[in-house]
MITORDO-547604 format. One record per atom (N, C-alpha, C): atom name; residue in three letters; x, y, z. Coordinates in steps of 0.1 Angstrom, whole numbers, plus 5000, padded with zeros to 4 digits. Layout:
<pts>
site; code; u; v; w
CA; ALA; X; Y; Z
...
</pts>
This chain:
<pts>
site; code; u; v; w
N; MET; 5008; 4988; 5000
CA; MET; 5000; 5000; 5000
C; MET; 5009; 5012; 5000
N; ALA; 5003; 5024; 4997
CA; ALA; 5010; 5036; 4997
C; ALA; 5004; 5046; 5006
N; LEU; 5011; 5056; 5010
CA; LEU; 5006; 5067; 5019
C; LEU; 5014; 5079; 5016
N; VAL; 5008; 5090; 5021
CA; VAL; 5014; 5104; 5020
C; VAL; 5019; 5108; 5034
N; PRO; 5032; 5108; 5036
CA; PRO; 5037; 5113; 5049
C; PRO; 5041; 5128; 5048
N; ASP; 5038; 5135; 5058
CA; ASP; 5043; 5149; 5058
C; ASP; 5056; 5149; 5067
N; ILE; 5062; 5161; 5068
CA; ILE; 5075; 5162; 5074
C; ILE; 5074; 5159; 5089
N; SER; 5063; 5162; 5095
CA; SER; 5063; 5160; 5110
C; SER; 5065; 5145; 5114
N; ILE; 5060; 5136; 5106
CA; ILE; 5062; 5122; 5110
C; ILE; 5076; 5117; 5106
N; VAL; 5081; 5122; 5095
CA; VAL; 5095; 5119; 5091
C; VAL; 5105; 5124; 5100
N; LEU; 5103; 5136; 5105
CA; LEU; 5113; 5142; 5115
C; LEU; 5113; 5134; 5128
N; SER; 5101; 5129; 5132
CA; SER; 5101; 5122; 5145
C; SER; 5110; 5110; 5144
N; ARG; 5111; 5104; 5131
CA; ARG; 5120; 5093; 5129
C; ARG; 5135; 5097; 5131
N; VAL; 5139; 5107; 5124
CA; VAL; 5153; 5111; 5125
C; VAL; 5157; 5116; 5138
N; LEU; 5147; 5123; 5145
CA; LEU; 5150; 5129; 5158
C; LEU; 5148; 5119; 5170
N; ARG; 5143; 5107; 5166
CA; ARG; 5141; 5097; 5176
C; ARG; 5131; 5101; 5187
N; GLU; 5121; 5109; 5183
CA; GLU; 5110; 5113; 5192
C; GLU; 5099; 5104; 5190
N; THR; 5099; 5093; 5197
CA; THR; 5089; 5083; 5195
C; THR; 5080; 5080; 5207
N; THR; 5068; 5076; 5204
CA; THR; 5058; 5071; 5213
C; THR; 5054; 5058; 5207
N; PRO; 5046; 5050; 5215
CA; PRO; 5041; 5038; 5209
C; PRO; 5033; 5040; 5196
N; ARG; 5025; 5051; 5196
CA; ARG; 5017; 5054; 5185
C; ARG; 5026; 5058; 5173
N; ILE; 5036; 5066; 5175
CA; ILE; 5045; 5070; 5164
C; ILE; 5053; 5058; 5159
N; ALA; 5057; 5049; 5168
CA; ALA; 5064; 5037; 5164
C; ALA; 5056; 5028; 5155
N; SER; 5043; 5027; 5158
CA; SER; 5034; 5020; 5150
C; SER; 5033; 5025; 5136
N; ILE; 5031; 5039; 5135
CA; ILE; 5030; 5045; 5122
C; ILE; 5043; 5044; 5114
N; LEU; 5055; 5046; 5121
CA; LEU; 5068; 5044; 5114
C; LEU; 5070; 5030; 5109
N; GLY; 5065; 5020; 5117
CA; GLY; 5066; 5006; 5112
C; GLY; 5058; 5004; 5100
N; ARG; 5046; 5010; 5099
CA; ARG; 5038; 5009; 5087
C; ARG; 5045; 5016; 5075
N; MET; 5051; 5028; 5078
CA; MET; 5057; 5036; 5068
C; MET; 5069; 5028; 5062
N; GLY; 5076; 5020; 5070
CA; GLY; 5087; 5012; 5065
C; GLY; 5083; 5002; 5055
N; ARG; 5070; 4998; 5054
CA; ARG; 5065; 4988; 5045
C; ARG; 5059; 4994; 5033
N; ASP; 5054; 5006; 5034
CA; ASP; 5046; 5012; 5023
C; ASP; 5054; 5021; 5014
N; GLU; 5049; 5023; 5002
CA; GLU; 5055; 5033; 4993
C; GLU; 5050; 5047; 4998
N; TRP; 5059; 5057; 4998
CA; TRP; 5056; 5070; 5001
C; TRP; 5054; 5078; 4988
N; ILE; 5043; 5085; 4988
CA; ILE; 5040; 5094; 4977
C; ILE; 5039; 5108; 4983
N; VAL; 5048; 5117; 4978
CA; VAL; 5049; 5130; 4984
C; VAL; 5049; 5141; 4974
N; PRO; 5044; 5153; 4978
CA; PRO; 5045; 5165; 4969
C; PRO; 5059; 5169; 4967
N; ALA; 5062; 5176; 4956
CA; ALA; 5076; 5180; 4953
C; ALA; 5082; 5189; 4964
N; LEU; 5074; 5196; 4971
CA; LEU; 5079; 5205; 4982
C; LEU; 5085; 5197; 4993
N; TRP; 5081; 5184; 4994
CA; TRP; 5086; 5175; 5005
C; TRP; 5102; 5175; 5005
N; TRP; 5107; 5174; 4993
CA; TRP; 5122; 5172; 4991
C; TRP; 5129; 5184; 4998
N; PHE; 5124; 5196; 4995
CA; PHE; 5130; 5209; 5001
C; PHE; 5126; 5210; 5016
N; GLU; 5114; 5207; 5019
CA; GLU; 5110; 5209; 5033
C; GLU; 5117; 5199; 5042
N; LEU; 5120; 5187; 5038
CA; LEU; 5127; 5178; 5046
C; LEU; 5142; 5183; 5048
N; ARG; 5148; 5186; 5038
CA; ARG; 5162; 5191; 5039
C; ARG; 5163; 5204; 5047
N; ASN; 5154; 5213; 5046
CA; ASN; 5154; 5225; 5054
C; ASN; 5152; 5221; 5068
N; ALA; 5143; 5212; 5072
CA; ALA; 5141; 5209; 5086
C; ALA; 5153; 5202; 5091
N; LEU; 5160; 5194; 5083
CA; LEU; 5172; 5187; 5088
C; LEU; 5183; 5198; 5091
N; VAL; 5185; 5207; 5082
CA; VAL; 5195; 5218; 5084
C; VAL; 5192; 5226; 5096
N; VAL; 5179; 5230; 5098
CA; VAL; 5175; 5237; 5110
C; VAL; 5178; 5230; 5122
N; ASN; 5176; 5217; 5122
CA; ASN; 5179; 5209; 5134
C; ASN; 5194; 5207; 5136
N; GLU; 5202; 5208; 5126
CA; GLU; 5216; 5208; 5128
C; GLU; 5220; 5221; 5135
N; GLN; 5214; 5232; 5130
CA; GLN; 5217; 5245; 5136
C; GLN; 5213; 5246; 5150
N; ARG; 5203; 5239; 5154
CA; ARG; 5198; 5238; 5168
C; ARG; 5206; 5228; 5176
N; ARG; 5215; 5221; 5169
CA; ARG; 5224; 5211; 5176
C; ARG; 5216; 5199; 5180
N; ARG; 5205; 5196; 5173
CA; ARG; 5197; 5184; 5176
C; ARG; 5202; 5173; 5167
N; LEU; 5209; 5176; 5156
CA; LEU; 5214; 5166; 5147
C; LEU; 5228; 5171; 5143
N; THR; 5236; 5162; 5139
CA; THR; 5249; 5165; 5133
C; THR; 5248; 5164; 5118
N; GLU; 5258; 5170; 5112
CA; GLU; 5258; 5169; 5097
C; GLU; 5259; 5154; 5093
N; GLN; 5267; 5147; 5100
CA; GLN; 5268; 5132; 5097
C; GLN; 5255; 5125; 5099
N; GLU; 5247; 5128; 5109
CA; GLU; 5234; 5122; 5111
C; GLU; 5225; 5125; 5100
N; THR; 5225; 5138; 5095
CA; THR; 5217; 5141; 5084
C; THR; 5220; 5133; 5072
N; THR; 5233; 5133; 5069
CA; THR; 5238; 5125; 5057
C; THR; 5234; 5111; 5058
N; ASN; 5236; 5105; 5070
CA; ASN; 5232; 5091; 5072
C; ASN; 5217; 5088; 5070
N; PHE; 5209; 5097; 5076
CA; PHE; 5195; 5096; 5075
C; PHE; 5190; 5097; 5060
N; LEU; 5195; 5107; 5053
CA; LEU; 5191; 5108; 5039
C; LEU; 5196; 5096; 5030
N; ARG; 5207; 5091; 5033
CA; ARG; 5212; 5079; 5026
C; ARG; 5203; 5067; 5029
N; ALA; 5200; 5065; 5042
CA; ALA; 5192; 5054; 5046
C; ALA; 5178; 5055; 5040
N; LEU; 5173; 5067; 5040
CA; LEU; 5159; 5070; 5034
C; LEU; 5159; 5066; 5020
N; SER; 5169; 5070; 5012
CA; SER; 5170; 5067; 4998
C; SER; 5171; 5052; 4995
N; LEU; 5178; 5045; 5005
CA; LEU; 5180; 5030; 5003
C; LEU; 5168; 5022; 5008
N; ASP; 5162; 5026; 5019
CA; ASP; 5152; 5018; 5025
C; ASP; 5138; 5021; 5020
N; MET; 5135; 5032; 5014
CA; MET; 5121; 5036; 5011
C; MET; 5119; 5037; 4996
N; THR; 5107; 5034; 4992
CA; THR; 5103; 5037; 4979
C; THR; 5095; 5050; 4980
N; ILE; 5101; 5061; 4974
CA; ILE; 5095; 5074; 4975
C; ILE; 5092; 5079; 4961
N; THR; 5079; 5082; 4958
CA; THR; 5075; 5088; 4946
C; THR; 5072; 5103; 4948
N; ILE; 5079; 5112; 4941
CA; ILE; 5077; 5126; 4942
C; ILE; 5067; 5130; 4931
N; GLU; 5056; 5135; 4935
CA; GLU; 5046; 5141; 4926
C; GLU; 5050; 5155; 4923
N; PRO; 5053; 5158; 4910
CA; PRO; 5058; 5171; 4907
C; PRO; 5048; 5183; 4907
N; VAL; 5036; 5180; 4903
CA; VAL; 5027; 5192; 4902
C; VAL; 5013; 5188; 4908
N; PRO; 5010; 5196; 4918
CA; PRO; 4997; 5194; 4925
C; PRO; 4986; 5200; 4916
N; GLU; 4974; 5197; 4919
CA; GLU; 4962; 5203; 4913
C; GLU; 4960; 5217; 4920
N; GLU; 4964; 5228; 4913
CA; GLU; 4965; 5241; 4919
C; GLU; 4952; 5246; 4925
N; THR; 4941; 5244; 4917
CA; THR; 4928; 5249; 4922
C; THR; 4924; 5242; 4935
N; ALA; 4926; 5228; 4935
CA; ALA; 4923; 5220; 4947
C; ALA; 4931; 5224; 4959
N; VAL; 4944; 5227; 4957
CA; VAL; 4953; 5231; 4968
C; VAL; 4948; 5244; 4974
N; MET; 4945; 5254; 4966
CA; MET; 4940; 5267; 4970
C; MET; 4927; 5266; 4978
N; VAL; 4917; 5258; 4972
CA; VAL; 4904; 5256; 4979
C; VAL; 4906; 5249; 4992
N; LEU; 4915; 5239; 4993
CA; LEU; 4917; 5232; 5006
C; LEU; 4924; 5242; 5016
N; ALA; 4933; 5250; 5012
CA; ALA; 4940; 5259; 5021
C; ALA; 4930; 5269; 5026
N; ARG; 4922; 5274; 5018
CA; ARG; 4912; 5284; 5022
C; ARG; 4901; 5278; 5031
N; ARG; 4896; 5267; 5027
CA; ARG; 4885; 5260; 5034
C; ARG; 4889; 5256; 5048
N; HIS; 4901; 5251; 5050
CA; HIS; 4906; 5246; 5063
C; HIS; 4916; 5255; 5070
N; ARG; 4918; 5267; 5064
CA; ARG; 4928; 5276; 5070
C; ARG; 4941; 5270; 5072
N; LEU; 4946; 5263; 5061
CA; LEU; 4959; 5256; 5062
C; LEU; 4969; 5264; 5054
N; THR; 4982; 5262; 5056
CA; THR; 4992; 5267; 5047
C; THR; 4990; 5260; 5034
N; VAL; 4995; 5266; 5024
CA; VAL; 4995; 5260; 5010
C; VAL; 5003; 5247; 5011
N; TYR; 5014; 5248; 5019
CA; TYR; 5023; 5236; 5020
C; TYR; 5015; 5224; 5026
N; ASP; 5007; 5226; 5036
CA; ASP; 4999; 5215; 5042
C; ASP; 4988; 5211; 5033
N; ALA; 4982; 5221; 5026
CA; ALA; 4971; 5218; 5017
C; ALA; 4977; 5209; 5005
N; ALA; 4989; 5211; 5002
CA; ALA; 4995; 5202; 4991
C; ALA; 4995; 5188; 4995
N; TYR; 4998; 5185; 5008
CA; TYR; 4998; 5171; 5013
C; TYR; 4984; 5165; 5012
N; LEU; 4974; 5174; 5017
CA; LEU; 4961; 5169; 5017
C; LEU; 4955; 5167; 5003
N; GLU; 4958; 5176; 4994
CA; GLU; 4954; 5175; 4980
C; GLU; 4959; 5162; 4974
N; LEU; 4971; 5159; 4977
CA; LEU; 4977; 5146; 4971
C; LEU; 4970; 5134; 4977
N; ALA; 4968; 5134; 4990
CA; ALA; 4961; 5123; 4997
C; ALA; 4947; 5121; 4991
N; LEU; 4940; 5132; 4989
CA; LEU; 4927; 5131; 4983
C; LEU; 4927; 5126; 4969
N; ARG; 4936; 5132; 4961
CA; ARG; 4936; 5129; 4947
C; ARG; 4940; 5114; 4945
N; GLU; 4949; 5109; 4952
CA; GLU; 4954; 5095; 4951
C; GLU; 4946; 5086; 4960
N; ARG; 4937; 5091; 4968
CA; ARG; 4929; 5083; 4977
C; ARG; 4938; 5074; 4986
N; LEU; 4947; 5081; 4993
CA; LEU; 4957; 5075; 5001
C; LEU; 4956; 5080; 5016
N; PRO; 4960; 5072; 5025
CA; PRO; 4961; 5078; 5039
C; PRO; 4972; 5088; 5040
N; LEU; 4970; 5097; 5050
CA; LEU; 4980; 5108; 5053
C; LEU; 4986; 5105; 5066
N; ALA; 4999; 5104; 5067
CA; ALA; 5006; 5102; 5079
C; ALA; 5011; 5116; 5084
N; THR; 5006; 5120; 5095
CA; THR; 5010; 5134; 5101
C; THR; 5008; 5134; 5116
N; LEU; 5016; 5143; 5122
CA; LEU; 5014; 5146; 5136
C; LEU; 5009; 5160; 5138
N; ASP; 5006; 5167; 5127
CA; ASP; 5002; 5180; 5126
C; ASP; 4986; 5180; 5129
N; VAL; 4982; 5186; 5140
CA; VAL; 4968; 5185; 5144
C; VAL; 4958; 5192; 5134
N; PRO; 4961; 5205; 5130
CA; PRO; 4952; 5211; 5121
C; PRO; 4951; 5204; 5107
N; LEU; 4962; 5199; 5102
CA; LEU; 4962; 5191; 5090
C; LEU; 4954; 5178; 5092
N; ALA; 4956; 5171; 5103
CA; ALA; 4949; 5159; 5105
C; ALA; 4934; 5162; 5106
N; GLU; 4930; 5173; 5113
CA; GLU; 4916; 5176; 5114
C; GLU; 4910; 5179; 5100
N; ALA; 4917; 5187; 5092
CA; ALA; 4912; 5190; 5078
C; ALA; 4911; 5177; 5070
N; ALA; 4921; 5168; 5071
CA; ALA; 4920; 5155; 5064
C; ALA; 4908; 5147; 5068
N; ARG; 4905; 5147; 5081
CA; ARG; 4893; 5139; 5086
C; ARG; 4880; 5145; 5080
N; ARG; 4880; 5159; 5080
CA; ARG; 4868; 5165; 5074
C; ARG; 4866; 5163; 5059
N; GLU; 4877; 5159; 5053
CA; GLU; 4877; 5156; 5038
C; GLU; 4876; 5141; 5036
N; ASP; 4874; 5133; 5047
CA; ASP; 4873; 5119; 5047
C; ASP; 4885; 5112; 5042
N; VAL; 4897; 5117; 5046
CA; VAL; 4910; 5111; 5043
C; VAL; 4914; 5104; 5056
N; GLU; 4918; 5091; 5054
CA; GLU; 4923; 5084; 5066
C; GLU; 4936; 5090; 5071
N; VAL; 4937; 5092; 5084
CA; VAL; 4948; 5099; 5090
C; VAL; 4956; 5089; 5099
N; LEU; 4969; 5087; 5096
CA; LEU; 4977; 5080; 5105
C; LEU; 4985; 5090; 5113
N; GLY; 4985; 5088; 5126
CA; GLY; 4993; 5097; 5134
C; GLY; 4986; 5107; 5142
N; ASP; 4973; 5110; 5139
CA; ASP; 4966; 5119; 5147
C; ASP; 4961; 5113; 5160
N; SER; 4957; 5121; 5170
CA; SER; 4954; 5115; 5183
C; SER; 4939; 5115; 5184
N; ALA; 4931; 5117; 5174
CA; ALA; 4917; 5117; 5175
C; ALA; 4911; 5103; 5174
</pts>
């Protein structure tokens, strides 16, 4: 099966911020194909560099994580979202365009969304998207 993971869930993996619920989601993510919007590539690397600057990660840990991710996961990057749908979702649910891009992709592909972001999870549930990682 495939799923759409946002950065919150991926960062919990690299930062080793785990709870039983997160561990369960990460276990599933290790078996499933990831389908992500193109912004994911930039967003992930930005988050990693920010965490290096905050001394939560070393440069070597970032390098190792990115290498492991590319070897361990099947990741499909969707280059172009449906612009109108992204804008409608962002406005309807008061999301950032970035978060709306994840939701649009999950809706379009009829895939579950893996997130720890509460507003994004709530919006996804209102759109009848299965949410992995929310606490509701």
